[in-house]
C-alpha positions as CSV (number, residue, x, y, z in Angstrom):
1,M,2.5,24.2,-12.4
2,S,3.5,26.2,-15.5
3,S,2.6,29.9,-15.7
4,F,0.1,29.2,-18.6
5,W,-1.9,26.7,-16.5
6,S,-1.7,28.9,-13.4
7,I,-3.2,31.8,-15.4
8,W,-5.7,29.5,-17.1
9,I,-7.0,28.2,-13.7
10,T,-7.1,31.7,-12.2
11,V,-9.1,33.1,-15.2
12,I,-11.6,30.3,-15.2
13,T,-12.1,30.5,-11.4
14,L,-12.5,34.2,-11.1
15,G,-14.6,34.3,-14.3
16,S,-17.0,31.7,-12.9
17,I,-17.5,33.7,-9.8
18,L,-18.0,36.9,-11.8
19,G,-20.5,35.0,-14.0
20,C,-22.5,34.0,-11.0
21,F,-22.6,37.5,-9.7
22,L,-23.7,38.9,-13.1
23,L,-26.3,36.2,-13.5
24,L,-27.7,37.0,-10.0
25,R,-27.9,40.7,-10.9
26,W,-29.6,39.9,-14.1
27,C,-32.2,37.8,-12.3
28,L,-33.0,40.6,-9.9
29,S,-34.0,43.0,-12.8
30,N,-37.4,42.8,-14.5
31,K,-36.8,42.4,-18.2
32,T,-40.1,40.6,-19.0
33,G,-42.3,43.7,-19.6
34,I,-44.7,42.4,-17.1
35,A,-45.3,44.2,-13.8
36,E,-44.1,42.5,-10.7
37,G,-46.7,40.3,-9.1
38,E,-48.6,39.9,-12.4
39,N,-49.5,36.7,-14.1
40,M,-46.7,35.3,-16.4
41,H,-49.3,33.3,-18.3
42,H,-47.6,30.0,-17.4
43,E,-49.8,27.4,-15.8
44,F,-49.3,23.8,-15.0
45,D,-51.6,21.5,-13.1
46,G,-53.5,24.5,-11.8
47,I,-50.3,26.4,-10.6
48,I,-49.9,29.9,-12.0
49,E,-46.5,31.5,-12.3
50,L,-46.3,35.1,-11.1
51,N,-43.5,37.6,-12.0
52,N,-41.7,37.8,-8.6
53,Q,-38.1,38.4,-7.8
54,L,-36.0,35.9,-5.9
55,P,-36.7,35.8,-2.2
56,R,-34.6,38.3,-0.4
57,W,-33.1,35.8,2.0
58,W,-32.1,33.7,-1.0
59,T,-30.5,36.7,-2.7
60,I,-28.5,37.6,0.4
61,L,-27.3,33.9,0.7
62,F,-26.0,34.1,-2.9
63,Y,-24.1,37.3,-2.1
64,I,-22.6,35.7,1.0
65,C,-21.4,32.7,-1.0
66,I,-19.7,34.9,-3.6
67,V,-18.0,37.0,-0.9
68,W,-16.9,33.9,1.0
69,A,-15.5,32.4,-2.2
70,L,-13.3,35.5,-2.8
71,I,-12.1,35.5,0.8
72,Y,-11.3,31.8,0.6
73,L,-9.3,32.3,-2.6
74,V,-7.3,35.1,-0.9
75,L,-6.5,33.2,2.2
76,Y,-6.0,29.7,0.8
77,P,-4.2,28.4,-2.3
78,G,-6.6,27.9,-5.2
79,L,-5.7,30.3,-7.9
80,G,-2.9,28.5,-9.9
81,N,0.5,29.0,-8.2
82,Y,-0.8,31.5,-5.6
83,K,-0.1,30.2,-2.1
84,G,-2.6,32.2,-0.1
85,L,-2.1,34.7,2.6
86,I,-2.1,32.3,5.6
87,N,0.6,30.1,4.1
88,W,-1.6,26.9,4.2
89,Q,-1.1,23.7,2.3
90,S,-2.8,20.3,2.4
91,S,0.4,18.2,2.4
92,N,4.0,18.2,1.2
93,Q,4.0,17.8,-2.5
94,N,6.4,15.8,-4.8
95,I,7.7,13.8,-1.8
96,Q,9.4,10.5,-2.9
97,S,10.9,9.3,0.3
98,L,10.5,9.4,4.1
99,A,13.7,11.4,4.4
100,E,12.3,14.1,2.0
101,S,9.0,14.1,4.0
102,R,10.8,14.6,7.3
103,A,12.9,17.4,5.8
104,A,9.8,19.1,4.4
105,T,8.1,18.9,7.7
106,E,11.0,20.6,9.5
107,A,11.2,23.2,6.8
108,N,7.4,23.9,7.3
109,K,8.0,24.6,11.0
110,T,10.9,26.9,10.2
111,N,9.0,28.8,7.5
112,G,5.7,29.0,9.4
113,V,3.8,26.9,6.8
114,I,0.6,25.4,8.0
115,N,0.6,21.8,6.7
116,Q,-2.7,20.1,7.3
117,Y,-1.4,16.6,6.9
118,D,1.4,17.2,9.4
119,R,-1.0,18.7,11.9
120,E,-3.3,15.7,11.6
121,V,-0.4,13.2,12.0
122,K,0.8,15.1,15.1
123,F,-2.7,15.0,16.5
124,A,-3.0,11.3,15.9
125,N,0.4,10.6,17.4
126,D,-0.4,12.6,20.5
127,L,-3.7,10.9,20.9
128,F,-2.6,7.3,20.3
129,A,1.0,7.3,21.6
130,P,0.0,6.3,25.2
131,I,-2.0,3.3,23.8
132,F,1.0,2.1,21.7
133,E,3.3,2.6,24.7
134,A,1.2,0.5,27.0
135,Y,1.0,-2.4,24.5
136,Y,4.8,-2.1,23.8
137,K,5.5,-3.0,27.4
138,Q,3.6,-6.3,27.1
139,P,5.2,-9.5,25.6
140,I,3.8,-10.6,22.2
141,T,2.8,-13.9,23.7
142,D,0.4,-11.9,26.0
143,L,-0.8,-9.6,23.2
144,V,-2.0,-12.6,21.1
145,K,-4.6,-13.2,23.9
146,D,-5.8,-9.6,23.8
147,P,-8.6,-9.1,21.2
148,E,-8.3,-5.3,21.2
149,A,-4.5,-5.4,20.6
150,L,-5.0,-7.8,17.7
151,K,-7.6,-5.5,16.2
152,I,-5.1,-2.6,16.2
153,G,-2.4,-4.9,14.8
154,Q,-4.8,-6.1,12.1
155,R,-5.5,-2.5,11.0
156,L,-1.8,-1.7,10.9
157,Y,-1.3,-4.9,8.9
158,S,-4.0,-4.0,6.4
159,Q,-2.6,-0.5,5.8
160,N,1.1,-1.6,5.4
161,C,1.4,-5.3,4.6
162,S,-1.8,-6.5,2.8
163,Q,-0.6,-5.1,-0.5
164,C,1.9,-7.9,-0.8
165,H,0.7,-10.6,1.6
166,G,-3.0,-10.2,0.9
167,S,-5.8,-9.0,3.2
168,D,-6.1,-12.6,4.5
169,A,-2.3,-12.8,4.9
170,R,-2.2,-16.0,2.8
171,G,0.3,-14.4,0.4
172,Q,0.6,-14.8,-3.3
173,R,3.3,-15.8,-5.8
174,G,6.6,-14.4,-4.5
175,F,5.1,-13.3,-1.2
176,P,5.0,-15.8,1.7
177,N,1.8,-17.1,3.4
178,L,1.8,-15.8,7.0
179,T,-0.9,-18.1,8.3
180,D,1.0,-21.5,8.1
181,D,3.9,-22.8,10.0
182,D,6.5,-22.5,7.2
183,W,8.8,-19.6,7.8
184,L,11.9,-18.7,5.8
185,Y,13.6,-16.8,8.6
186,G,11.7,-18.2,11.6
187,G,8.3,-17.7,13.0
188,S,9.0,-16.8,16.6
189,P,7.8,-13.4,17.9
190,E,11.4,-12.2,18.0
191,K,12.1,-13.3,14.4
192,I,8.9,-11.8,13.1
193,T,9.7,-8.5,14.8
194,E,13.3,-8.6,13.5
195,T,12.0,-9.1,9.9
196,L,9.6,-6.2,10.3
197,I,12.1,-3.8,11.8
198,Y,15.1,-4.5,9.5
199,G,13.5,-6.1,6.4
200,R,14.9,-9.0,4.4
201,R,16.8,-9.2,1.2
202,A,16.9,-12.7,-0.3
203,M,18.8,-13.9,-3.4
204,M,18.8,-17.2,-5.2
205,P,21.6,-17.1,-7.7
206,A,21.0,-18.1,-11.3
207,Q,22.5,-21.5,-12.1
208,L,22.2,-21.7,-15.9
209,A,25.9,-20.6,-16.5
210,V,27.1,-23.1,-13.9
211,H,25.1,-26.2,-14.9
212,G,23.8,-25.6,-18.4
213,E,20.4,-26.6,-19.7
214,D,21.0,-30.4,-19.2
215,G,22.2,-29.8,-15.7
216,I,19.2,-27.6,-14.9
217,E,16.9,-30.4,-16.0
218,E,18.7,-32.9,-13.8
219,L,18.5,-30.5,-10.8
220,V,14.8,-30.1,-11.4
221,A,14.4,-33.9,-11.4
222,Y,16.2,-34.2,-8.1
223,V,14.4,-31.3,-6.4
224,L,11.1,-32.8,-7.4
225,S,12.2,-36.1,-6.0
226,L,12.7,-34.5,-2.6
227,S,8.9,-34.3,-2.3
228,D,8.3,-37.6,-4.0
229,R,7.5,-36.2,-7.4
230,K,8.8,-36.9,-10.9
231,L,9.4,-34.9,-14.1
232,S,6.1,-34.3,-15.9
233,A,7.3,-34.9,-19.5
234,Q,5.7,-38.0,-21.0
235,K,9.0,-39.6,-21.8
236,Y,9.8,-39.7,-18.1
237,I,6.4,-41.1,-17.2
238,D,6.8,-43.8,-19.8
239,D,10.3,-44.7,-18.7
240,P,10.8,-44.4,-14.9
241,S,14.5,-45.4,-15.2
242,L,15.1,-42.4,-17.4
243,N,13.6,-40.2,-14.7
244,Q,15.8,-41.9,-12.0
245,S,18.8,-41.3,-14.2
246,M,18.0,-37.6,-14.2
247,V,17.5,-37.7,-10.4
248,D,20.9,-39.3,-9.9
249,G,22.6,-36.7,-12.1
250,G,20.8,-33.9,-10.2
251,Q,21.8,-35.3,-6.8
252,A,25.4,-35.1,-7.8
253,R,25.0,-31.5,-8.9
254,F,23.0,-30.6,-5.8
255,A,26.2,-30.2,-3.8
256,V,26.3,-26.6,-5.1
257,C,22.8,-26.0,-3.7
258,A,23.4,-27.8,-0.4
259,A,25.5,-24.9,0.8
260,C,22.3,-23.0,1.3
261,H,19.5,-25.6,1.3
262,G,21.4,-28.2,3.3
263,Q,22.4,-31.7,2.2
264,N,18.9,-33.0,2.9
265,G,17.3,-30.0,1.1
266,K,15.4,-28.9,4.2
267,G,16.6,-25.3,4.0
268,N,18.3,-22.9,6.5
269,Q,16.4,-20.3,8.4
270,L,19.6,-18.4,9.2
271,I,19.9,-17.2,5.6
272,G,16.2,-17.7,4.5
273,A,16.9,-20.7,2.3
274,P,13.6,-22.5,1.8
275,N,12.8,-26.1,2.5
276,L,12.7,-28.0,-0.8
277,T,11.2,-31.2,0.7
278,D,7.6,-30.0,1.4
279,E,4.8,-28.8,-0.8
280,I,5.2,-25.1,0.0
281,W,6.7,-23.1,-2.9
282,L,7.1,-19.3,-2.8
283,Y,7.4,-19.0,-6.6
284,G,5.6,-22.2,-7.6
285,G,6.6,-25.9,-7.5
286,T,5.9,-27.1,-11.0
287,D,8.6,-28.3,-13.4
288,K,8.4,-25.0,-15.2
289,S,8.5,-22.8,-12.1
290,I,11.5,-24.6,-10.6
291,T,13.3,-24.5,-14.0
292,E,12.7,-20.8,-14.2
293,T,14.1,-20.3,-10.6
294,L,17.2,-22.3,-11.4
295,R,17.9,-20.7,-14.7
296,Y,17.4,-17.1,-13.8
297,G,17.5,-17.0,-10.0
298,R,15.2,-15.0,-7.7
299,N,15.5,-11.8,-5.8
300,G,13.1,-11.1,-3.0
301,V,12.9,-7.9,-0.9
302,M,10.9,-7.4,2.3
303,P,11.1,-3.6,3.1
304,A,12.2,-2.5,6.6
305,F,9.4,-0.8,8.6
306,K,11.4,0.7,11.4
307,K,11.2,4.2,10.1
308,T,7.8,3.8,8.6
309,L,5.9,2.5,11.6
310,G,8.3,2.6,14.5
311,E,9.0,-0.2,16.9
312,K,5.9,0.3,19.1
313,K,3.5,-0.2,16.2
314,I,5.7,-3.0,14.8
315,H,5.2,-4.7,18.1
316,L,1.5,-4.9,17.5
317,V,1.8,-6.0,13.9
318,S,4.2,-8.8,15.1
319,A,1.6,-9.9,17.6
320,Y,-1.1,-10.0,14.9
321,V,1.1,-11.9,12.4
322,Y,2.3,-14.3,15.1
323,S,-1.3,-15.0,16.1
324,L,-2.2,-16.1,12.5
325,S,-0.1,-19.2,12.7
326,Q,-1.0,-20.2,16.2
327,D,-3.6,-22.8,17.1
328,K,-6.7,-21.1,18.3
C-alpha cells in the first residue's frame, strides 16, 4: 500500500473514532434550554418526550467501545501500513505459488509472526491427520464401500476438482467425464491415483502443415467413419460415393495418426490417446470440432496434486472418483 493510502486510511479511521467520541460528549450536554426531566413538547400517540440524558450504562458502553477500538488498532494491523504491536496477520499476502507459501510460513516462524491462516491449517492438520492416516492404510477397493470415506473424498473433490470436472464429475468441453467407463490413461485405482499425484500433460499436434486443408477434410471423413458417421455437408449427403472417396483418402493419411491412436483408431491409454471409434469426444465430435482439433492441435493439462493435497488425501479422492464409474 502506498504512503498516501496508508495515511488516508489512518486519518479516516482515527477521525471516525474521534467523531464518535465528540458526538457522545455533545449528547451528554444539555443544549436545549429546557431543564432536565422537563417536557420537550414532543408527543406521539400519547407518548411524551422528556429531556433526559442517555442512560448511564449506555454511555459507559460507548466509552468502552471507543477504548477497545483504540487498543485493537494498536495491537492489530488496521491503520494503513502499520503492522500492530503483536505482529499478527490474517494470512500471507501476495503469494503466487505453493513454494512461496511454504517459504513465507517458515519465515513467519523465524520472525515470530502470528499468522492466523497458518495456525488454523496446523490445527486442522493435527486434528484430521489420524483420520487420513487410518484411511490411507486401506485399499481403495475397500474404501468405495465405506460411506464415510466417500463423503470425505467427495468434499476434497468439490474443493479441488469440481472447478474443471464439475460438481457432478461429468466434465465439460476439454475436461473428461469421470462417471463413465472411458478413461484416457486408465480407470483403475492405481491409474487414478497416479494421475492425481503426478498430473497429466497431453498434446495433440497440429496437422494442417502436414496434410493441408484438403487432407484435413479427408481425415475428418475417415475419423467420422470410425463411428459410422459421414461428413455433414449437403454435397456428401447427396453423393455417398463422394463421401466414400474422402474416407478412402483419409484412411491413407491416417497412418500418421495411427502412431498414437492405433491402426484401428481405438486409442492408447499408455500415452492418453483417445479412442476415436466411440461417441465420446473430449473437445466435441462434430465435423467442425474434429476439423479444429486436426488443424490446430490440442494441449491438455491435468495439474499434479501431490504437493497440494498430499498422498493420503489423494487416496480418498481416488476412492471417490473410482466409485463414480463403478456399478452400484
